[in-house]
KEDO-103928 format. One line per field, with one value per residue (C-alpha): x, y, z; residue number from 0. Coordinates in steps of 0.25 Angstrom, whole numbers. Each point is the difference from the previous one (the first is absolute). Example, Ala and Ser with C-alpha at 12.3 -4.5 7.8 and 13.67 -1.06 7.14 Angstrom:
<pts>
px [49_6] .
py [-18_14] .
pz [31_-2] .
k [0_1] .
</pts>
This chain:
<pts>
px [-154_4_5_9_10_8_13_7_16_6_15_5_11_-1_10_3_-4_-11_-12_-9_6_-1_-15_-2_8_-10_-13_5_3_-15_-8_8_-5_-11_1_-7_14_12_12_13_15_5_0_-5_-6_15_10_6_12_-5_12_0_-8_-12_3_-2_-16_-1_2_-9_-13_2_0_-13_-5_1_-5_-14_-2_3_-11_-8_-1_-2_-16_-2_9_9_7_15_11_11_12_6_6_-10_1_-11_4_10_9_2_-1_1_-16_-8_-14_-12_-9_-13_-15_6_6_12_-4_12_15_11_14_13_5_15_7_12_15_10_7_-6_-13_-1_-15_2_7_-14_-12_-4_-3_-14_-9_-1_-12_-15_-6_-10_-13_-2_-15_-1_14_12_12_15_9_14_7_13_11_-12_-1_15_-2_-13_-3_-8_-9_-3_-4_-11_-4_-2_-9_-9_9_-6_11_11_4_16_2_15_13_9_14_4_14_6_-7_-10_-14_3_0_-12_-8_7_-5_-16_0_5_-11_-11_5_1_-14_-8_-4_2_9_1_14_-1_13_5_9_8_15_2_13_8_-12_-7_-14_-2_-16_-3_-12_-8_-10_2_-11_-5_6_14_-3_4_-15_7_13_2_9_15_7_-12_-15_-12_-14_-7_-12_0_-15_-1_-12_-3_-1_7_9_3_5_6_-2_12_5_12_13_12_14_11_11_13_15_6_-13_-6_12_0_-14_2_12_-9_-12_8_6_-10_-8_9_3_-16_-4_10_-2_13_-1_10_15_14_11_15_3_12_0_1_-11_-5_-5_-5_-10_-5_-2_-6_-10_-2_-5_-10_-3_-3_1_12_-3_0_15_13_12_14_14_12_12_14_13_1_-16_4_-6_-7_-7_-4_-5_-8_-7_-3_-7_-8_-5_-4_-6_-9_-4_4_7_15_8_17_5_17_5_15_1_-8_10_12_-4_-3_13_6_-8_4_15_5_-5_1_15_7_-8_-2_-14_-9_-15_-1_1_-8_-12_1_-4_-12_-4_1_-10_-8_0_-2_-14_-6_2_-8_-10_-2_0_-11_-5_1_4_14_1_12_6_7_-4_0_13_8_-8_2_15_1_5_-8_1_-6_-5_5_-8_-8_-5_-16_-13_-4_9_-8_11_4_-6_6_14_9_-2_-17_3_7_-13_-10_5_1_-15_-3_7_-8_-15_-7_-7_-13_-6_15_2_13_3_3_12_14_-1_15_8_12_12_-5_-4_11_11_7_-6_8_-2_10_7_14_8_-6_-7_-9_-7_5_13_-5_-12_-1_-8_-15_-6_8_-2_-14_-2_9_-8_-14_5_5_-11_-13_4_8_10_14_14_3_-14_2_14_-5_-5_13_0_16_0_7_-11_-11_7_3_-14_-6_10_-3_-16_1_9_-10_-11_2_-2_-14_-5_2_-6_-13_-13_-1_-9_-1_1_8_-2_9_2_9_-7_-13_3_14_3_15_8_10_9_2_13_-5_13_-4_13] .
py [17_-10_-14_-3_7_0_9_-2_2_6_-1_8_5_16_10_11_14_-6_1_-1_-13_-3_3_-10_-12_1_1_-12_-6_4_-6_-13_-1_-3_5_11_8_-2_5_4_2_12_12_-6_11_7_-12_-4_7_14_8_13_1_1_13_7_5_-4_-15_1_7_-12_-11_9_0_-16_-2_7_-6_-14_2_2_-14_-4_4_-15_-10_-3_11_3_1_9_5_14_13_10_15_4_16_-1_-11_-12_-14_-15_-2_-13_6_-10_2_-5_4_11_8_-1_-5_1_4_-5_5_-9_2_-6_6_-8_7_-11_-8_3_8_15_4_9_9_1_-5_5_-11_-1_-4_-13_-4_-3_-13_2_-3_-9_-4_-4_-7_9_-1_3_7_0_4_-8_4_2_-15_-1_7_-7_14_3_-14_2_13_-5_-13_8_9_-10_-6_-14_-1_4_5_4_6_-2_3_-8_-2_-12_-5_-14_-8_13_-10_-4_11_6_-13_0_15_-1_-13_8_10_-10_-6_13_5_-13_6_-7_6_4_4_5_1_5_-6_4_11_14_4_-6_-7_-13_-6_-12_-1_-12_7_-8_-1_-6_-4_4_-13_1_-9_5_-1_7_4_4_-3_7_7_3_9_-8_6_-14_1_-3_-5_6_-5_4_-9_3_12_-2_-12_0_-13_-8_3_-7_5_3_-3_8_-4_-3_7_3_-2_12_7_-3_5_13_3_-6_8_14_-1_-2_11_10_-3_-1_12_8_-5_-3_-9_-10_-2_-1_-5_-2_-17_0_-17_2_-4_14_3_-15_2_13_-3_-12_8_10_-9_-9_14_5_-11_-3_11_13_-4_2_-5_7_-4_10_-6_5_-5_-6_-8_-14_-9_-8_12_4_-16_2_13_-5_-16_10_7_-13_-6_11_4_14_8_2_10_2_12_0_11_-3_10_11_-2_2_12_6_-7_9_15_-3_-3_15_3_-14_1_-13_-3_-16_-7_-1_2_12_-9_-11_11_4_-12_0_13_-3_-12_10_10_-11_-6_14_3_-13_4_13_-4_-10_5_-13_0_-3_-8_0_-13_0_-7_7_-4_7_11_-1_1_9_-11_7_12_13_3_-15_-12_8_7_-3_2_-12_-9_-15_-6_13_-6_-14_-4_-9_-13_5_0_-13_-6_6_-5_-15_1_6_-11_-9_7_9_11_2_9_2_0_-7_-13_-10_-9_6_13_3_-9_-9_7_14_-6_-6_10_12_11_12_13_-2_13_-3_-15_-11_7_-6_7_-7_6_11_-4_-12_-13_7_-10_6_15_-2_-5_13_9_-6_2_14_5_-8_-3_14_-8_5_-4_-7_-7_-6_-3_-10_-6_-6_10_7_14_5_-5_6_14_-2_-3_10_13_-5_0_15_4_-5_9_10_-12_-4_13_-1_-13_-3_-6_-15_-9_-1_-13_0_9_9_4_12_12_3_-10_1_17_2_13_1_8_-8_1_-11_-5_-18_-5] .
pz [62_-9_4_-14_-7_-13_0_-11_-1_-11_-1_-10_-8_1_-8_8_-7_-9_7_-11_-3_14_0_-13_9_11_-8_-8_14_5_-11_-1_16_3_16_9_2_-8_9_-6_3_6_-11_-9_-7_-2_3_9_5_-7_6_0_-12_10_2_-14_2_-14_5_13_-9_-11_11_7_-14_-1_13_-4_-11_7_10_-12_-4_14_-3_-6_5_8_11_-1_10_-7_7_-4_3_5_4_10_-4_12_-2_-10_5_-3_-1_-2_-6_0_-12_0_-4_-10_10_10_12_10_-2_12_0_1_15_0_-11_-4_2_-2_-12_-14_9_3_-2_12_-12_-7_9_13_12_0_16_3_-9_3_-6_-12_0_-13_-3_14_2_8_-7_6_-11_5_-12_-2_11_7_3_4_14_10_2_-11_-2_16_-3_-9_9_10_-9_-5_-12_-6_-10_-3_-14_-2_-15_-2_-9_6_-9_-2_9_2_12_1_-2_13_7_-5_4_14_1_-4_7_13_-3_-2_14_6_-4_-2_-13_-15_-10_-14_-4_-15_-8_-13_-11_-10_-1_1_-1_9_8_-3_7_1_3_7_7_10_12_14_8_14_4_-4_-15_-13_-8_-13_-7_-13_-12_0_-10_-8_-1_7_4_9_7_14_7_14_10_15_11_11_-6_-14_-9_-14_-7_-3_-14_-7_6_-8_4_0_-6_5_-2_-10_-9_8_-1_-17_0_5_-9_-12_3_5_-14_-9_7_1_-16_-3_10_-6_-14_-4_-13_5_7_-3_7_0_-2_7_-1_16_11_3_-15_-2_11_-4_-14_5_10_-12_-8_11_1_-14_-11_-8_-10_8_6_-8_5_-5_1_0_1_3_-2_13_-2_0_-12_11_4_-15_-1_15_-4_-14_6_12_-11_-7_10_3_-14_-1_-10_2_-6_0_1_3_6_-1_-11_9_12_-7_-5_13_5_-11_2_14_-3_0_13_8_-3_4_11_1_-4_12_4_-9_-12_4_4_-15_-4_8_-3_-14_0_8_-13_-9_7_3_-14_-4_10_-4_-14_1_15_5_14_6_10_11_5_13_11_16_3_-11_4_15_-3_-13_-10_-10_-10_0_-16_-1_2_10_-12_-3_8_7_9_0_8_11_12_0_3_-7_7_-3_-14_-1_8_-7_-15_7_3_-13_-8_7_1_-9_8_-2_-11_-5_-15_0_-4_8_4_3_-4_5_-4_10_-3_3_12_5_-8_9_0_-9_-7_-7_-2_1_-1_7_7_12_12_9_-3_9_8_8_-4_-2_9_13_-7_0_13_6_-9_6_12_-4_-7_4_14_3_10_4_-6_15_-2_-14_3_12_-10_-5_-12_0_6_-10_-11_8_1_-13_-5_8_-7_-13_3_7_-12_-11_4_-10_-11_6_0_-15_-2_-7_8_1_7_14_6_16_9_-1_-15_-4_-2_8_10_2_0_4_-2_-12_9_11_10_10_3_5_1] .
k [0_1_2_3_4_5_6_7_8_9_10_11_12_13_14_15_16_17_18_19_20_21_22_23_24_25_26_27_28_29_30_31_32_33_34_35_36_37_38_39_40_41_42_43_44_45_46_47_48_49_50_51_52_53_54_55_56_57_58_59_60_61_62_63_64_65_66_67_68_69_70_71_72_73_74_75_76_77_78_79_80_81_82_83_84_85_86_87_88_89_90_91_92_93_94_95_96_97_98_99_100_101_102_103_104_105_106_107_108_109_110_111_112_113_114_115_116_117_118_119_120_121_122_123_124_125_126_127_128_129_130_131_132_133_134_135_136_137_138_139_140_141_142_143_144_145_146_147_148_149_150_151_152_153_154_155_156_157_158_159_160_161_162_163_164_165_166_167_168_169_170_171_172_173_174_175_176_177_178_179_180_181_182_183_184_185_186_187_188_189_190_191_192_193_194_195_196_197_198_199_200_201_202_203_204_205_206_207_208_209_210_211_212_213_214_215_216_217_218_219_220_221_222_223_224_225_226_227_228_229_230_231_232_233_234_235_236_237_238_239_240_241_242_243_244_245_246_247_248_249_250_251_252_253_254_255_256_257_258_259_260_261_262_263_264_265_266_267_268_269_270_271_272_273_274_275_276_277_278_279_280_281_282_283_284_285_286_287_288_289_290_291_292_293_294_295_296_297_298_299_300_301_302_303_304_305_306_307_308_309_310_311_312_313_314_315_316_317_318_319_320_321_322_323_324_325_326_327_328_329_330_331_332_333_334_335_336_337_338_339_340_341_342_343_344_345_346_347_348_349_350_351_352_353_354_355_356_357_358_359_360_361_362_363_364_365_366_367_368_369_370_371_372_373_374_375_376_377_378_379_380_381_382_383_384_385_386_387_388_389_390_391_392_393_394_395_396_397_398_399_400_401_402_403_404_405_406_407_408_409_410_411_412_413_414_415_416_417_418_419_420_421_422_423_424_425_426_427_428_429_430_431_432_433_434_435_436_437_438_439_440_441_442_443_444_445_446_447_448_449_450_451_452_453_454_455_456_457_458_459_460_461_462_463_464_465_466_467_468_469_470_471_472_473_474_475_476_477_478_479_480_481_482_483_484_485_486_487_488_489_490_491_492_493_494_495_496_497_498_499_500_501_502_503_504_505_506_507_508_509_510_511_512_513_514_515_516_517_518_519_520_521_522_523_524_525_526_527_528_529_530_531_532_533_534_535_536_537_538_539_540_541_542_543_544_545_546] .
</pts>
């Protein structure tokens, strides 16, 4: 029986499906961390979440080979606790595997499988039994995997079975204010069991999800003994001693960022990993001179650097000189290349082609959408020719009420602002003008000009157009949308907040009607508790008449 133990925390950024690359990351972490046991985050070998990729037999066989390869590494050096898909011959499990002494020393299965929001693990994994403790060199470890910590049954079972330290591999995606909830739950499990707890999370972007790290250790007395940095890979040894139970020596504790700094980091890391992991050389976007494209460009530069971002002006006959100047100023502030492709002649040619069929019908939304779709065609042509991924610049307010054009401004491979309401975009711009995020590759100072911050939002698809011609003020609209989307409140309930009932009803109708557009929208960074797509799944055909 040992009275001291060194446990390394490996907070890594895996790539889903890159088993060889993830294996190399684990080995690098092991080599960099003097410890007895290296602990990794959930499903680190295949990356989290793997979704239906784990239904392919070749993938499961590749992860099994990687586990055995890694086990041989433990003949000398530290043991490794790695989490991986594991097929026992009967069913597929989300499993924690202890590798020690050159062999597989123990396998334990995840018991609580999340099946809500962005999670659908019951689709691909079988539910494991309540796990037994793992004997590691005379220390009894309890290994609840991620969701197993969110409910008391698993940790109480492990405590009753004699566990001395709880080790929790996690794949916990970022959303605003979630870190406090993690700490609250971890503290509750520590209080209930009287055991210290290690929480190891991953970092990095995976499609629409982004992981913030912030792995930590809570001692049995409830004190925070260690917390790793947020938004960056880190491998840290922790030193444990046995007295009246196991105690982790206190290490430096990283401070979580406040809002909106955390959200900006999520956008930056989510975009960077999406572009780099999918091997795009860079990104391009339409620069309209408005707030959304200016903030999207700023995030792009901060994530990738100015040399990998290209802005494109696409002026029509309705584009003001002010917008042209503001778009150019935005590109200059960020140091990115700016191209200009006028579309007036193309729009005229398309309208003339359609004129014999349209006849004498008056101009309407159709002609406005033609402009947006021509812009989409030109931007996608640039993307195809040069390989850069096209970013869409729409926000959650617009996507909620359908103020976006299919095959027009919705064209693109990724949406940075997808889960941010318009008022949140303004708040983010104001913060970015004051602060440079950690790890950002962009400039300091005002990256979004004061004029862009203060002018009335407009799509400039007809003379003197303003968003508020047909929408409530964005502060009011966003409050109504938050109540409808995030909180699922009724029309009557929201109207009780001093919002005119007819406006709430009209907003809900626009929200429901635009579902078909959102189904065709590109992925984007999840930052809220209810992002469109995997979080919120409404039917397109919806006849429910809430009045």
